[in-house]
A tleap script that builds the chain and sets N, CA, C and O, in Angstrom:
source leaprc.protein.ff14SB
mol = sequence {
  NMET SER ILE SER ASN THR LEU SER LYS VAL
  CYS VAL GLN SER GLU TRP SER ASP LYS GLU
  GLU PHE LEU ASP VAL ILE TYR TRP GLY ARG
  GLN ILE ILE GLY LEU ILE ILE GLY LEU PHE
  TRP GLY VAL LEU PRO LEU LYS GLY PHE LEU
  GLY LEU ALA LEU PHE GLY LEU LEU SER ALA
  GLY ILE VAL TYR ILE TRP PHE THR ALA VAL
  GLN ASN ILE ASP GLU THR GLU TYR GLY GLY
  ALA TRP GLU LEU THR LYS GLU GLY PHE MET
  THR SER PHE ALA GLY PHE LEU VAL THR TRP
  ILE ILE THR TYR SER ALA VAL HIE CALA
}
set mol.1.N position { -5.404 -17.648 11.840 }
set mol.1.CA position { -4.839 -16.543 12.586 }
set mol.1.C position { -5.912 -15.482 12.828 }
set mol.1.O position { -6.751 -15.212 11.969 }
set mol.2.N position { -5.861 -14.906 13.988 }
set mol.2.CA position { -6.827 -13.863 14.308 }
set mol.2.C position { -6.337 -12.520 13.772 }
set mol.2.O position { -5.148 -12.325 13.518 }
set mol.3.N position { -7.272 -11.617 13.613 }
set mol.3.CA position { -6.933 -10.291 13.091 }
set mol.3.C position { -6.037 -9.540 14.066 }
set mol.3.O position { -5.075 -8.899 13.644 }
set mol.4.N position { -6.335 -9.605 15.371 }
set mol.4.CA position { -5.520 -8.889 16.353 }
set mol.4.C position { -4.092 -9.431 16.390 }
set mol.4.O position { -3.144 -8.667 16.569 }
set mol.5.N position { -3.938 -10.734 16.223 }
set mol.5.CA position { -2.604 -11.325 16.187 }
set mol.5.C position { -1.837 -10.850 14.955 }
set mol.5.O position { -0.647 -10.548 15.035 }
set mol.6.N position { -2.521 -10.788 13.828 }
set mol.6.CA position { -1.893 -10.319 12.595 }
set mol.6.C position { -1.515 -8.851 12.705 }
set mol.6.O position { -0.414 -8.466 12.311 }
set mol.7.N position { -2.415 -8.024 13.234 }
set mol.7.CA position { -2.121 -6.598 13.371 }
set mol.7.C position { -0.958 -6.342 14.319 }
set mol.7.O position { -0.196 -5.396 14.121 }
set mol.8.N position { -0.813 -7.174 15.347 }
set mol.8.CA position { 0.303 -6.990 16.279 }
set mol.8.C position { 1.643 -7.279 15.615 }
set mol.8.O position { 2.676 -6.803 16.087 }
set mol.9.N position { 1.647 -8.050 14.530 }
set mol.9.CA position { 2.877 -8.394 13.829 }
set mol.9.C position { 3.264 -7.363 12.772 }
set mol.9.O position { 4.363 -7.437 12.222 }
set mol.10.N position { 2.392 -6.411 12.477 }
set mol.10.CA position { 2.634 -5.466 11.390 }
set mol.10.C position { 3.718 -4.457 11.736 }
set mol.10.O position { 4.554 -4.150 10.886 }
set mol.11.N position { 3.730 -3.936 12.946 }
set mol.11.CA position { 4.626 -2.835 13.300 }
set mol.11.C position { 6.000 -3.267 13.783 }
set mol.11.O position { 6.897 -2.433 13.899 }
set mol.12.N position { 6.185 -4.537 14.064 }
set mol.12.CA position { 7.476 -5.018 14.535 }
set mol.12.C position { 7.943 -6.159 13.654 }
set mol.12.O position { 7.146 -6.790 12.960 }
set mol.13.N position { 9.243 -6.419 13.686 }
set mol.13.CA position { 9.766 -7.532 12.905 }
set mol.13.C position { 9.174 -8.820 13.461 }
set mol.13.O position { 9.263 -9.088 14.659 }
set mol.14.N position { 8.579 -9.603 12.593 }
set mol.14.CA position { 7.869 -10.798 13.025 }
set mol.14.C position { 8.210 -11.985 12.139 }
set mol.14.O position { 8.699 -11.842 11.018 }
set mol.15.N position { 7.937 -13.146 12.677 }
set mol.15.CA position { 8.034 -14.375 11.900 }
set mol.15.C position { 6.685 -14.618 11.246 }
set mol.15.O position { 5.654 -14.611 11.919 }
set mol.16.N position { 6.688 -14.829 9.959 }
set mol.16.CA position { 5.455 -15.102 9.219 }
set mol.16.C position { 5.484 -16.569 8.823 }
set mol.16.O position { 6.121 -16.946 7.840 }
set mol.17.N position { 4.792 -17.387 9.593 }
set mol.17.CA position { 4.787 -18.820 9.315 }
set mol.17.C position { 3.996 -19.141 8.042 }
set mol.17.O position { 4.286 -20.117 7.350 }
set mol.18.N position { 3.010 -18.319 7.747 }
set mol.18.CA position { 2.179 -18.523 6.564 }
set mol.18.C position { 2.486 -17.421 5.556 }
set mol.18.O position { 2.237 -16.245 5.821 }
set mol.19.N position { 3.026 -17.800 4.404 }
set mol.19.CA position { 3.378 -16.810 3.382 }
set mol.19.C position { 2.150 -16.062 2.878 }
set mol.19.O position { 2.231 -14.873 2.570 }
set mol.20.N position { 1.025 -16.744 2.793 }
set mol.20.CA position { -0.207 -16.090 2.318 }
set mol.20.C position { -0.657 -14.999 3.279 }
set mol.20.O position { -1.190 -13.975 2.851 }
set mol.21.N position { -0.447 -15.209 4.565 }
set mol.21.CA position { -0.814 -14.176 5.540 }
set mol.21.C position { 0.022 -12.918 5.327 }
set mol.21.O position { -0.499 -11.805 5.399 }
set mol.22.N position { 1.304 -13.092 5.069 }
set mol.22.CA position { 2.188 -11.950 4.813 }
set mol.22.C position { 1.753 -11.206 3.555 }
set mol.22.O position { 1.709 -9.976 3.540 }
set mol.23.N position { 1.434 -11.952 2.503 }
set mol.23.CA position { 0.978 -11.320 1.264 }
set mol.23.C position { -0.365 -10.624 1.463 }
set mol.23.O position { -0.609 -9.579 0.861 }
set mol.24.N position { -1.234 -11.183 2.294 }
set mol.24.CA position { -2.514 -10.535 2.599 }
set mol.24.C position { -2.306 -9.221 3.337 }
set mol.24.O position { -3.013 -8.245 3.084 }
set mol.25.N position { -1.343 -9.193 4.244 }
set mol.25.CA position { -1.047 -7.954 4.972 }
set mol.25.C position { -0.548 -6.890 4.005 }
set mol.25.O position { -0.947 -5.729 4.106 }
set mol.26.N position { 0.314 -7.267 3.072 }
set mol.26.CA position { 0.784 -6.306 2.063 }
set mol.26.C position { -0.396 -5.828 1.224 }
set mol.26.O position { -0.543 -4.629 0.988 }
set mol.27.N position { -1.234 -6.752 0.774 }
set mol.27.CA position { -2.371 -6.402 -0.078 }
set mol.27.C position { -3.296 -5.401 0.618 }
set mol.27.O position { -3.596 -4.345 0.060 }
set mol.28.N position { -3.745 -5.722 1.821 }
set mol.28.CA position { -4.698 -4.848 2.508 }
set mol.28.C position { -4.052 -3.559 2.987 }
set mol.28.O position { -4.707 -2.518 3.029 }
set mol.29.N position { -2.782 -3.616 3.347 }
set mol.29.CA position { -2.072 -2.385 3.706 }
set mol.29.C position { -1.979 -1.440 2.527 }
set mol.29.O position { -2.132 -0.227 2.667 }
set mol.30.N position { -1.729 -2.011 1.369 }
set mol.30.CA position { -1.652 -1.199 0.160 }
set mol.30.C position { -3.009 -0.573 -0.176 }
set mol.30.O position { -3.063 0.552 -0.672 }
set mol.31.N position { -4.108 -1.294 0.092 }
set mol.31.CA position { -5.439 -0.727 -0.159 }
set mol.31.C position { -5.665 0.495 0.734 }
set mol.31.O position { -6.196 1.511 0.284 }
set mol.32.N position { -5.262 0.389 1.985 }
set mol.32.CA position { -5.393 1.513 2.926 }
set mol.32.C position { -4.524 2.676 2.473 }
set mol.32.O position { -4.966 3.824 2.511 }
set mol.33.N position { -3.301 2.401 2.047 }
set mol.33.CA position { -2.404 3.443 1.540 }
set mol.33.C position { -3.043 4.154 0.351 }
set mol.33.O position { -2.996 5.382 0.271 }
set mol.34.N position { -3.635 3.406 -0.568 }
set mol.34.CA position { -4.276 4.006 -1.736 }
set mol.34.C position { -5.413 4.940 -1.360 }
set mol.34.O position { -5.545 6.022 -1.934 }
set mol.35.N position { -6.232 4.533 -0.405 }
set mol.35.CA position { -7.344 5.386 0.030 }
set mol.35.C position { -6.848 6.653 0.720 }
set mol.35.O position { -7.378 7.738 0.481 }
set mol.36.N position { -5.843 6.521 1.567 }
set mol.36.CA position { -5.310 7.692 2.284 }
set mol.36.C position { -4.669 8.675 1.315 }
set mol.36.O position { -4.910 9.879 1.405 }
set mol.37.N position { -3.856 8.177 0.390 }
set mol.37.CA position { -3.227 9.065 -0.594 }
set mol.37.C position { -4.289 9.702 -1.478 }
set mol.37.O position { -4.174 10.879 -1.819 }
set mol.38.N position { -5.320 8.953 -1.856 }
set mol.38.CA position { -6.413 9.518 -2.649 }
set mol.38.C position { -7.111 10.666 -1.930 }
set mol.38.O position { -7.463 11.671 -2.548 }
set mol.39.N position { -7.309 10.512 -0.625 }
set mol.39.CA position { -7.911 11.601 0.153 }
set mol.39.C position { -7.013 12.833 0.170 }
set mol.39.O position { -7.485 13.952 -0.028 }
set mol.40.N position { -5.712 12.627 0.408 }
set mol.40.CA position { -4.777 13.761 0.433 }
set mol.40.C position { -4.712 14.462 -0.917 }
set mol.40.O position { -4.766 15.690 -0.983 }
set mol.41.N position { -4.598 13.691 -1.990 }
set mol.41.CA position { -4.508 14.297 -3.321 }
set mol.41.C position { -5.796 15.026 -3.680 }
set mol.41.O position { -5.756 16.033 -4.386 }
set mol.42.N position { -6.940 14.531 -3.204 }
set mol.42.CA position { -8.208 15.194 -3.465 }
set mol.42.C position { -8.355 16.496 -2.708 }
set mol.42.O position { -8.880 17.472 -3.244 }
set mol.43.N position { -7.896 16.522 -1.470 }
set mol.43.CA position { -7.975 17.748 -0.672 }
set mol.43.C position { -6.993 18.783 -1.205 }
set mol.43.O position { -7.326 19.960 -1.344 }
set mol.44.N position { -5.774 18.326 -1.504 }
set mol.44.CA position { -4.824 19.218 -2.175 }
set mol.44.C position { -5.310 19.358 -3.621 }
set mol.44.O position { -5.826 18.391 -4.180 }
set mol.45.N position { -5.167 20.479 -4.212 }
set mol.45.CA position { -5.621 20.560 -5.605 }
set mol.45.C position { -4.598 19.934 -6.566 }
set mol.45.O position { -4.128 20.587 -7.498 }
set mol.46.N position { -4.266 18.679 -6.328 }
set mol.46.CA position { -3.277 17.992 -7.146 }
set mol.46.C position { -3.973 17.339 -8.331 }
set mol.46.O position { -4.987 16.660 -8.168 }
set mol.47.N position { -3.423 17.545 -9.531 }
set mol.47.CA position { -4.039 17.016 -10.743 }
set mol.47.C position { -2.984 16.390 -11.641 }
set mol.47.O position { -1.788 16.654 -11.516 }
set mol.48.N position { -3.470 15.549 -12.554 }
set mol.48.CA position { -2.669 15.078 -13.672 }
set mol.48.C position { -1.622 14.041 -13.361 }
set mol.48.O position { -1.691 13.310 -12.373 }
set mol.49.N position { -0.641 14.008 -14.254 }
set mol.49.CA position { 0.407 12.997 -14.208 }
set mol.49.C position { 1.221 13.064 -12.924 }
set mol.49.O position { 1.671 12.035 -12.419 }
set mol.50.N position { 1.411 14.260 -12.395 }
set mol.50.CA position { 2.178 14.415 -11.150 }
set mol.50.C position { 1.533 13.608 -10.021 }
set mol.50.O position { 2.227 12.916 -9.277 }
set mol.51.N position { 0.217 13.693 -9.895 }
set mol.51.CA position { -0.492 12.934 -8.864 }
set mol.51.C position { -0.370 11.436 -9.065 }
set mol.51.O position { -0.182 10.689 -8.105 }
set mol.52.N position { -0.476 10.995 -10.309 }
set mol.52.CA position { -0.356 9.570 -10.613 }
set mol.52.C position { 1.056 9.056 -10.315 }
set mol.52.O position { 1.230 7.996 -9.714 }
set mol.53.N position { 2.056 9.825 -10.745 }
set mol.53.CA position { 3.441 9.410 -10.531 }
set mol.53.C position { 3.791 9.402 -9.041 }
set mol.53.O position { 4.454 8.482 -8.562 }
set mol.54.N position { 3.351 10.413 -8.320 }
set mol.54.CA position { 3.626 10.457 -6.884 }
set mol.54.C position { 2.950 9.301 -6.148 }
set mol.54.O position { 3.518 8.739 -5.211 }
set mol.55.N position { 1.734 8.947 -6.576 }
set mol.55.CA position { 1.076 7.800 -5.964 }
set mol.55.C position { 1.897 6.534 -6.170 }
set mol.55.O position { 2.140 5.786 -5.223 }
set mol.56.N position { 2.323 6.295 -7.399 }
set mol.56.CA position { 3.105 5.094 -7.686 }
set mol.56.C position { 4.383 5.033 -6.870 }
set mol.56.O position { 4.726 3.986 -6.320 }
set mol.57.N position { 5.086 6.148 -6.791 }
set mol.57.CA position { 6.334 6.187 -6.027 }
set mol.57.C position { 6.089 5.989 -4.534 }
set mol.57.O position { 6.779 5.202 -3.888 }
set mol.58.N position { 5.118 6.695 -3.994 }
set mol.58.CA position { 4.827 6.566 -2.562 }
set mol.58.C position { 4.330 5.175 -2.202 }
set mol.58.O position { 4.779 4.581 -1.222 }
set mol.59.N position { 3.422 4.669 -2.982 }
set mol.59.CA position { 2.853 3.358 -2.704 }
set mol.59.C position { 3.929 2.277 -2.739 }
set mol.59.O position { 4.038 1.474 -1.813 }
set mol.60.N position { 4.713 2.259 -3.793 }
set mol.60.CA position { 5.779 1.259 -3.906 }
set mol.60.C position { 6.845 1.474 -2.841 }
set mol.60.O position { 7.351 0.516 -2.256 }
set mol.61.N position { 7.179 2.725 -2.593 }
set mol.61.CA position { 8.214 3.035 -1.601 }
set mol.61.C position { 7.828 2.627 -0.194 }
set mol.61.O position { 8.638 2.051 0.532 }
set mol.62.N position { 6.602 2.918 0.195 }
set mol.62.CA position { 6.147 2.562 1.543 }
set mol.62.C position { 6.154 1.055 1.728 }
set mol.62.O position { 6.633 0.557 2.747 }
set mol.63.N position { 5.633 0.331 0.764 }
set mol.63.CA position { 5.588 -1.129 0.862 }
set mol.63.C position { 7.001 -1.703 0.873 }
set mol.63.O position { 7.299 -2.595 1.666 }
set mol.64.N position { 7.869 -1.203 0.006 }
set mol.64.CA position { 9.244 -1.710 -0.058 }
set mol.64.C position { 9.982 -1.470 1.260 }
set mol.64.O position { 10.641 -2.368 1.782 }
set mol.65.N position { 9.868 -0.270 1.783 }
set mol.65.CA position { 10.527 0.048 3.062 }
set mol.65.C position { 9.970 -0.811 4.182 }
set mol.65.O position { 10.718 -1.257 5.052 }
set mol.66.N position { 8.658 -1.051 4.171 }
set mol.66.CA position { 8.058 -1.850 5.228 }
set mol.66.C position { 8.598 -3.273 5.229 }
set mol.66.O position { 8.986 -3.783 6.280 }
set mol.67.N position { 8.629 -3.924 4.060 }
set mol.67.CA position { 9.066 -5.321 4.092 }
set mol.67.C position { 10.578 -5.481 4.158 }
set mol.67.O position { 11.054 -6.558 4.519 }
set mol.68.N position { 11.363 -4.438 3.819 }
set mol.68.CA position { 12.812 -4.572 3.947 }
set mol.68.C position { 13.326 -4.070 5.290 }
set mol.68.O position { 14.123 -4.747 5.939 }
set mol.69.N position { 12.878 -2.890 5.712 }
set mol.69.CA position { 13.417 -2.293 6.933 }
set mol.69.C position { 12.677 -2.745 8.197 }
set mol.69.O position { 13.312 -3.037 9.210 }
set mol.70.N position { 11.347 -2.804 8.147 }
set mol.70.CA position { 10.578 -3.156 9.338 }
set mol.70.C position { 10.521 -4.668 9.520 }
set mol.70.O position { 10.830 -5.176 10.598 }
set mol.71.N position { 10.129 -5.386 8.477 }
set mol.71.CA position { 9.970 -6.839 8.593 }
set mol.71.C position { 11.269 -7.604 8.348 }
set mol.71.O position { 11.432 -8.716 8.850 }
set mol.72.N position { 12.187 -7.027 7.589 }
set mol.72.CA position { 13.493 -7.626 7.328 }
set mol.72.C position { 13.372 -9.087 6.857 }
set mol.72.O position { 14.037 -9.985 7.374 }
set mol.73.N position { 12.505 -9.287 5.866 }
set mol.73.CA position { 12.279 -10.644 5.368 }
set mol.73.C position { 13.224 -10.947 4.202 }
set mol.73.O position { 13.836 -10.044 3.630 }
set mol.74.N position { 13.328 -12.209 3.871 }
set mol.74.CA position { 14.105 -12.638 2.714 }
set mol.74.C position { 13.175 -12.637 1.504 }
set mol.74.O position { 12.306 -13.499 1.377 }
set mol.75.N position { 13.367 -11.654 0.612 }
set mol.75.CA position { 12.461 -11.494 -0.534 }
set mol.75.C position { 12.446 -12.698 -1.454 }
set mol.75.O position { 11.445 -12.950 -2.125 }
set mol.76.N position { 13.534 -13.443 -1.497 }
set mol.76.CA position { 13.603 -14.584 -2.415 }
set mol.76.C position { 12.577 -15.662 -2.064 }
set mol.76.O position { 12.167 -16.425 -2.939 }
set mol.77.N position { 12.161 -15.735 -0.812 }
set mol.77.CA position { 11.131 -16.699 -0.419 }
set mol.77.C position { 9.783 -16.379 -1.050 }
set mol.77.O position { 8.926 -17.253 -1.178 }
set mol.78.N position { 9.599 -15.112 -1.448 }
set mol.78.CA position { 8.324 -14.656 -2.003 }
set mol.78.C position { 8.415 -14.333 -3.485 }
set mol.78.O position { 7.484 -13.749 -4.041 }
set mol.79.N position { 9.497 -14.691 -4.129 }
set mol.79.CA position { 9.630 -14.445 -5.558 }
set mol.79.C position { 10.389 -13.184 -5.896 }
set mol.79.O position { 10.414 -12.779 -7.059 }
set mol.80.N position { 11.004 -12.556 -4.926 }
set mol.80.CA position { 11.803 -11.359 -5.155 }
set mol.80.C position { 11.106 -10.089 -4.710 }
set mol.80.O position { 9.905 -10.074 -4.440 }
set mol.81.N position { 11.882 -9.035 -4.642 }
set mol.81.CA position { 11.370 -7.742 -4.171 }
set mol.81.C position { 10.292 -7.204 -5.106 }
set mol.81.O position { 9.329 -6.589 -4.649 }
set mol.82.N position { 10.445 -7.428 -6.409 }
set mol.82.CA position { 9.463 -6.916 -7.362 }
set mol.82.C position { 8.090 -7.537 -7.137 }
set mol.82.O position { 7.080 -6.837 -7.205 }
set mol.83.N position { 8.038 -8.834 -6.871 }
set mol.83.CA position { 6.761 -9.513 -6.638 }
set mol.83.C position { 6.069 -8.959 -5.400 }
set mol.83.O position { 4.853 -8.767 -5.400 }
set mol.84.N position { 6.831 -8.704 -4.359 }
set mol.84.CA position { 6.245 -8.140 -3.140 }
set mol.84.C position { 5.821 -6.694 -3.350 }
set mol.84.O position { 4.781 -6.268 -2.847 }
set mol.85.N position { 6.621 -5.944 -4.089 }
set mol.85.CA position { 6.315 -4.529 -4.305 }
set mol.85.C position { 5.060 -4.346 -5.148 }
set mol.85.O position { 4.323 -3.381 -4.946 }
set mol.86.N position { 4.801 -5.248 -6.087 }
set mol.86.CA position { 3.626 -5.080 -6.937 }
set mol.86.C position { 2.384 -5.784 -6.399 }
set mol.86.O position { 1.322 -5.699 -7.016 }
set mol.87.N position { 2.487 -6.470 -5.274 }
set mol.87.CA position { 1.343 -7.176 -4.687 }
set mol.87.C position { 0.194 -6.200 -4.394 }
set mol.87.O position { 0.342 -5.287 -3.581 }
set mol.88.N position { -0.928 -6.397 -5.050 }
set mol.88.CA position { -2.125 -5.582 -4.824 }
set mol.88.C position { -2.076 -4.182 -5.400 }
set mol.88.O position { -2.910 -3.346 -5.051 }
set mol.89.N position { -1.111 -3.901 -6.282 }
set mol.89.CA position { -0.955 -2.535 -6.779 }
set mol.89.C position { -2.151 -2.064 -7.607 }
set mol.89.O position { -2.637 -0.953 -7.401 }
set mol.90.N position { -2.624 -2.876 -8.523 }
set mol.90.CA position { -3.679 -2.420 -9.433 }
set mol.90.C position { -4.995 -2.149 -8.703 }
set mol.90.O position { -5.674 -1.170 -9.011 }
set mol.91.N position { -5.362 -2.986 -7.756 }
set mol.91.CA position { -6.600 -2.714 -7.011 }
set mol.91.C position { -6.425 -1.490 -6.125 }
set mol.91.O position { -7.366 -0.719 -5.938 }
set mol.92.N position { -5.237 -1.308 -5.584 }
set mol.92.CA position { -4.957 -0.112 -4.796 }
set mol.92.C position { -5.019 1.136 -5.677 }
set mol.92.O position { -5.526 2.176 -5.256 }
set mol.93.N position { -4.505 1.028 -6.893 }
set mol.93.CA position { -4.535 2.144 -7.834 }
set mol.93.C position { -5.978 2.514 -8.181 }
set mol.93.O position { -6.314 3.695 -8.267 }
set mol.94.N position { -6.819 1.517 -8.376 }
set mol.94.CA position { -8.231 1.785 -8.685 }
set mol.94.C position { -8.913 2.479 -7.509 }
set mol.94.O position { -9.642 3.451 -7.707 }
set mol.95.N position { -8.688 1.998 -6.303 }
set mol.95.CA position { -9.265 2.639 -5.120 }
set mol.95.C position { -8.752 4.055 -4.933 }
set mol.95.O position { -9.502 4.957 -4.559 }
set mol.96.N position { -7.460 4.243 -5.198 }
set mol.96.CA position { -6.861 5.572 -5.123 }
set mol.96.C position { -7.530 6.531 -6.107 }
set mol.96.O position { -7.882 7.653 -5.742 }
set mol.97.N position { -7.703 6.089 -7.350 }
set mol.97.CA position { -8.317 6.955 -8.360 }
set mol.97.C position { -9.741 7.351 -7.988 }
set mol.97.O position { -10.112 8.521 -8.094 }
set mol.98.N position { -10.529 6.390 -7.559 }
set mol.98.CA position { -11.912 6.686 -7.180 }
set mol.98.C position { -11.945 7.670 -6.016 }
set mol.98.O position { -12.701 8.642 -6.041 }
set mol.99.N position { -11.129 7.419 -5.001 }
set mol.99.CA position { -11.089 8.309 -3.834 }
set mol.99.C position { -10.605 9.695 -4.212 }
set mol.99.O position { -11.172 10.694 -3.770 }
set mol.100.N position { -9.571 9.763 -5.019 }
set mol.100.CA position { -9.013 11.040 -5.455 }
set mol.100.C position { -10.049 11.844 -6.236 }
set mol.100.O position { -10.241 13.030 -5.969 }
set mol.101.N position { -10.709 11.216 -7.186 }
set mol.101.CA position { -11.687 11.908 -8.035 }
set mol.101.C position { -12.879 12.390 -7.211 }
set mol.101.O position { -13.301 13.539 -7.346 }
set mol.102.N position { -13.419 11.529 -6.367 }
set mol.102.CA position { -14.587 11.919 -5.553 }
set mol.102.C position { -14.228 13.037 -4.591 }
set mol.102.O position { -14.976 14.006 -4.457 }
set mol.103.N position { -13.071 12.911 -3.909 }
set mol.103.CA position { -12.666 13.943 -2.955 }
set mol.103.C position { -12.381 15.255 -3.656 }
set mol.103.O position { -12.819 16.308 -3.193 }
set mol.104.N position { -11.653 15.216 -4.765 }
set mol.104.CA position { -11.343 16.436 -5.507 }
set mol.104.C position { -12.626 17.114 -5.984 }
set mol.104.O position { -12.767 18.331 -5.866 }
set mol.105.N position { -13.556 16.336 -6.519 }
set mol.105.CA position { -14.822 16.885 -7.010 }
set mol.105.C position { -15.650 17.499 -5.878 }
set mol.105.O position { -16.274 18.544 -6.060 }
set mol.106.N position { -15.653 16.858 -4.727 }
set mol.106.CA position { -16.441 17.357 -3.597 }
set mol.106.C position { -15.829 18.627 -2.995 }
set mol.106.O position { -16.561 19.527 -2.582 }
set mol.107.N position { -14.515 18.707 -2.943 }
set mol.107.CA position { -13.852 19.837 -2.294 }
set mol.107.C position { -13.671 21.028 -3.238 }
set mol.107.O position { -13.826 22.175 -2.818 }
set mol.108.N position { -13.349 20.772 -4.488 }
set mol.108.CA position { -12.956 21.851 -5.394 }
set mol.108.C position { -13.958 22.164 -6.495 }
set mol.108.O position { -13.663 22.990 -7.358 }
set mol.109.N position { -15.121 21.544 -6.501 }
set mol.109.CA position { -16.071 21.811 -7.573 }
set mol.109.C position { -17.149 22.785 -7.136 }
set mol.109.O position { -18.034 23.120 -7.924 }
savepdb mol mol.pdb
quit
């Protein structure tokens, strides 16, 4: 599958013939979400547990809403909603932390 074909399927309800392609879209989308939230939290003087908890809620919420409301897929084909919601979470969390720390240090130090 080409990248442009995959990107065209992200914003509208689509048929995903390859389950791995769907999981890859969730994984890379989550990485982008982590970087964007890290930038926002760094620019805002957000610190501590509140920032971590908000990241977890936003990240999981955005992914969950995307695959249930936008894509309207059957979660059982992928191992359930929990499996889809946690896809790529830890690497996204690491990217979020690095981005948040660097941005916060650059803006507020």
